[in-house]
C-alpha positions as CSV (number, residue, x, y, z in Angstrom):
1,M,74.1,70.4,129.5
2,E,75.3,72.8,132.2
3,T,73.5,75.9,133.4
4,S,74.8,78.9,135.2
5,T,73.6,82.3,136.1
6,V,75.0,85.7,135.0
7,D,74.5,89.3,136.0
8,L,74.8,91.5,132.9
9,S,75.5,94.5,135.1
10,D,78.5,92.7,136.8
11,A,81.6,92.7,134.6
12,G,83.2,89.9,136.5
13,S,80.1,87.7,136.4
14,L,79.8,88.3,132.6
15,A,83.4,87.6,132.0
16,A,83.2,84.3,133.9
17,F,80.1,83.3,132.0
18,C,81.8,83.9,128.6
19,A,85.2,82.3,129.5
20,G,85.9,79.2,127.5
21,A,83.0,79.6,125.1
22,D,83.4,79.4,121.3
23,V,80.1,81.3,120.7
24,V,78.0,83.4,123.1
25,L,74.4,83.6,122.1
26,N,72.5,86.5,123.8
27,C,68.8,86.3,124.2
28,A,68.6,88.7,127.1
29,G,66.8,92.1,126.7
30,P,65.5,94.6,126.4
31,S,68.2,95.3,123.7
32,Y,68.2,99.0,124.3
33,R,69.7,98.3,127.8
34,V,72.0,95.4,126.7
35,L,73.4,97.2,123.6
36,D,77.0,95.9,123.2
37,T,77.6,94.9,126.8
38,V,77.5,91.1,126.2
39,A,79.2,91.4,122.8
40,R,82.3,93.1,124.3
41,A,82.6,90.5,127.1
42,A,82.3,87.6,124.6
43,L,84.8,89.1,122.2
44,E,87.3,89.8,125.0
45,A,86.9,86.2,126.0
46,G,87.9,85.1,122.5
47,A,84.3,83.9,121.6
48,A,82.1,84.9,118.7
49,Y,78.9,86.7,119.5
50,V,75.4,86.2,118.2
51,D,72.4,88.4,119.3
52,V,68.8,87.6,118.5
53,A,68.1,91.3,118.7
54,G,70.5,94.3,118.9
55,D,69.6,96.2,115.7
56,V,71.4,99.4,114.7
57,P,72.1,101.0,118.1
58,A,73.9,97.9,119.4
59,H,75.8,97.4,116.1
60,R,76.9,101.1,116.2
61,A,77.9,100.8,119.9
62,L,80.2,97.9,119.2
63,G,81.7,99.3,116.0
64,E,83.9,97.2,113.8
65,S,85.3,94.1,115.5
66,S,88.4,92.0,115.0
67,G,86.3,89.0,116.1
68,I,82.8,87.9,114.9
69,A,79.7,89.6,116.1
70,V,76.2,89.1,114.5
71,F,73.2,91.2,115.5
72,S,69.5,90.9,114.6
73,A,69.6,87.1,114.4
74,G,65.9,86.6,115.0
75,A,62.5,86.7,113.3
76,M,62.2,90.5,113.3
77,P,64.7,92.0,112.8
78,G,66.4,89.1,111.0
79,L,64.1,87.0,108.8
80,T,62.2,90.2,107.8
81,G,65.4,91.4,106.1
82,L,66.4,88.0,104.7
83,L,63.5,86.2,103.2
84,P,62.4,89.1,101.0
85,R,65.7,88.7,99.2
86,L,64.2,85.6,97.5
87,V,61.8,87.8,95.5
88,T,63.8,91.1,95.3
89,T,65.7,92.0,92.1
90,S,66.4,95.3,90.4
91,G,63.4,97.1,89.1
92,V,60.6,95.0,90.7
93,E,57.9,96.0,93.1
94,V,58.0,94.1,96.4
95,E,55.4,94.0,99.1
96,V,56.2,92.5,102.5
97,H,53.7,91.8,105.2
98,V,54.6,90.5,108.7
99,G,52.6,90.0,111.9
100,G,49.7,88.1,113.3
101,A,48.4,87.3,116.8
102,V,51.2,86.6,119.3
103,P,51.9,87.2,123.0
104,I,54.1,90.2,123.8
105,P,55.9,89.7,127.1
106,P,57.1,92.8,129.0
107,T,60.7,92.7,127.8
108,S,59.6,92.5,124.1
109,A,57.0,95.2,124.8
110,A,59.7,97.6,126.1
111,D,61.8,97.0,123.1
112,I,58.9,97.6,120.7
113,L,58.0,100.9,122.4
114,L,61.5,102.1,122.3
115,A,62.1,101.1,118.7
116,R,61.5,104.6,117.4
117,G,63.4,107.0,115.2
118,P,65.7,106.6,112.2
119,D,67.7,103.8,113.8
120,F,64.7,101.5,113.5
121,G,62.6,102.6,110.6
122,E,60.1,105.0,109.1
123,P,56.3,104.7,109.8
124,G,54.2,105.4,106.7
125,A,57.3,105.3,104.4
126,L,58.2,103.2,101.4
127,W,61.2,102.8,99.2
128,R,60.6,104.2,95.7
129,D,63.0,105.0,92.8
130,G,66.1,104.8,94.9
131,V,65.1,106.8,98.0
132,V,62.9,106.6,101.1
133,A,59.6,108.3,100.4
134,R,58.3,109.5,103.8
135,H,54.6,109.7,104.7
136,A,53.7,108.0,101.4
137,L,51.5,105.1,102.6
138,P,48.2,105.2,104.5
139,P,47.2,102.4,106.9
140,R,45.0,99.6,105.4
141,R,42.1,98.7,107.8
142,R,40.0,95.5,107.7
143,V,41.6,94.2,104.5
144,T,42.5,90.7,103.3
145,V,46.2,89.9,102.8
146,P,47.4,86.7,101.0
147,G,48.8,84.3,103.6
148,F,46.9,85.8,106.6
149,P,43.5,84.4,107.8
150,G,40.5,86.6,107.9
151,T,40.6,90.4,107.7
152,V,43.5,92.4,109.3
153,D,44.9,95.9,109.7
154,A,48.1,96.5,107.8
155,M,50.2,99.5,109.1
156,P,53.1,100.8,106.9
157,F,56.5,100.7,108.5
158,L,59.7,100.6,106.5
159,P,62.4,99.1,108.8
160,V,66.1,99.8,108.5
161,E,66.8,96.3,107.3
162,G,64.3,96.9,104.5
163,I,66.2,100.0,103.6
164,R,69.5,98.0,103.6
165,L,67.9,95.4,101.3
166,A,66.6,98.1,98.9
167,E,70.0,99.9,98.8
168,E,71.7,96.6,97.9
169,L,69.2,95.0,95.5
170,R,67.5,98.2,94.0
171,P,63.9,97.3,93.6
172,A,61.7,100.0,92.0
173,R,59.4,100.0,95.0
174,L,59.5,98.2,98.4
175,T,56.8,98.4,101.0
176,F,56.7,96.8,104.5
177,R,53.5,96.6,106.5
178,S,53.0,95.3,110.1
179,V,49.8,93.2,110.3
180,Y,47.5,93.1,113.3
181,V,44.3,91.2,113.8
182,S,42.5,94.0,115.6
183,E,43.0,97.7,116.6
184,A,44.2,96.8,120.1
185,I,47.9,96.8,119.5
186,P,48.0,99.8,117.1
187,T,45.9,101.8,119.6
188,A,48.2,100.9,122.5
189,L,51.3,101.8,120.4
190,A,49.8,105.2,119.3
191,M,48.9,106.1,122.9
192,A,52.5,105.2,124.1
193,W,54.3,107.1,121.3
194,A,52.1,110.2,122.0
195,D,52.9,110.1,125.7
196,D,55.9,111.0,127.8
197,P,58.7,108.3,127.9
198,E,58.4,108.7,131.7
199,F,55.4,106.4,131.5
200,L,57.1,103.6,129.7
201,A,56.2,101.0,132.3
202,E,52.5,101.9,132.1
203,H,52.4,101.5,128.3
204,T,54.5,98.3,128.5
205,A,51.7,96.8,130.5
206,A,49.1,98.1,128.2
207,L,50.8,96.7,125.1
208,T,51.1,93.3,126.8
209,A,47.4,93.4,127.7
210,A,46.5,94.3,124.1
211,A,48.3,91.3,122.8
212,E,46.5,89.1,125.3
213,A,43.2,90.6,124.2
214,D,43.9,89.5,120.6
215,L,44.8,86.0,121.7
216,R,41.4,85.7,123.5
217,T,39.7,85.9,120.1
218,H,42.3,84.5,117.7
219,E,44.5,81.4,117.7
220,A,48.2,82.3,117.9
221,F,50.0,82.7,114.6
222,Y,52.8,84.6,112.9
223,V,53.2,85.1,109.2
224,L,55.9,86.7,107.0
225,T,55.2,87.0,103.3
226,A,57.1,88.8,100.6
227,R,55.7,89.1,97.0
228,A,57.0,90.6,93.8
229,G,54.7,89.9,90.8
230,D,54.2,86.2,90.5
231,A,57.0,85.4,92.9
232,A,56.3,85.0,96.6
233,V,57.6,83.4,99.7
234,T,55.4,82.9,102.8
235,L,56.4,81.6,106.2
236,R,54.0,80.6,108.9
237,A,54.7,79.7,112.5
238,A,52.8,79.7,115.8
239,D,55.5,81.4,117.9
240,P,57.9,84.1,116.6
241,Y,60.0,83.8,119.7
242,R,60.7,80.1,119.0
243,L,61.2,81.1,115.4
244,S,63.9,83.6,116.5
245,G,65.6,80.7,118.3
246,V,65.7,78.7,115.1
247,V,67.2,81.7,113.2
248,A,69.8,82.3,116.0
249,A,70.8,78.6,115.9
250,L,71.3,78.8,112.1
251,V,73.6,81.8,112.7
252,V,75.5,80.0,115.4
253,R,76.0,77.0,113.1
254,A,77.2,79.3,110.3
255,V,79.8,80.8,112.7
256,L,80.9,77.3,113.9
257,D,81.2,76.1,110.3
258,E,83.5,79.2,109.7
259,N,81.1,80.6,107.1
260,V,81.0,84.1,108.8
261,E,83.9,86.5,108.3
262,H,85.4,88.5,111.1
263,G,83.7,91.8,111.7
264,T,80.4,93.2,112.9
265,H,77.4,92.1,110.9
266,F,73.6,91.8,110.8
267,A,72.2,88.3,110.3
268,D,70.7,89.1,106.9
269,Q,74.2,89.9,105.7
270,V,75.7,86.6,106.6
271,L,72.9,84.0,106.0
272,D,71.9,82.8,102.5
273,A,68.2,83.4,102.0
274,R,67.4,80.2,100.1
275,T,69.5,78.0,102.3
276,T,67.9,79.5,105.4
277,A,64.4,79.2,103.9
278,E,65.0,75.5,103.2
279,A,66.3,74.9,106.7
280,L,63.2,76.6,108.2
281,R,61.0,74.5,105.9
282,R,62.4,71.4,107.6
283,D,62.3,72.7,111.1
284,P,59.5,71.3,113.4
285,L,59.0,74.8,115.0
286,V,58.0,76.2,111.7
287,D,54.5,75.4,110.3
288,T,55.2,76.0,106.7
289,V,57.4,77.8,104.2
290,T,56.0,78.0,100.7
291,F,57.4,79.4,97.4
292,E,55.5,80.6,94.4
293,G,57.3,81.4,91.1
294,I,60.8,81.1,92.7
295,P,63.2,78.7,90.8
């Protein structure tokens, strides 16, 4: 294995890094600063591009591509838009819960704090009868959620990948809730989003500290569960960042195996949900993947 350094702000450095590659996998962040910078360099070098993050702003910045570019190839966004497809069909009611107790490094904290507005999702919203119903769900505090240990707080947030899923598969109702083991992170987020963006660095540190406080009283864990009636899929892992690495590797393999068409995509549009779930089930970085009522 060879290693090299690259400066994303230096076009020459980035071009040299991408030269000769078949696929460029980007794990650098925060994504709001990276956007399509690495994608364009990779595509200009004749390589395919895979990004563990990116989401809608990066996808839009790149636009349609004559090469292959795949964004949101991580745990969230990524798996959160993919695994719920295993239980989602027309007319059903689907509940998705995702979260746990995990570290939040500064780069991830900055991305979380800037993931606001219609490009990312709708707090308090759900999908119902073919449309997004805004301000329709209250938080759930100190509740038990199947798949999660103990009592948790479950905050409603309908992400854009959930909206894409609902528009495609047409469930009668779809809810997403972010799960926290204490009020530390929701409080830090509320304070940040109520404040001036000028103080982003201060709130980034506060969000990182809130995650550290949770980990002083809880063992690290991350759970994603989607349920519709008697059908359910639940994934459990200790580290969502390593989990994102697994998902990114699966996307890279799909690209190398020529299973991804040319164009600009999201990972949940190019991966097969069941094949991915089975691959995750076998991976040593994933604790468990369980199915209930799924053929």
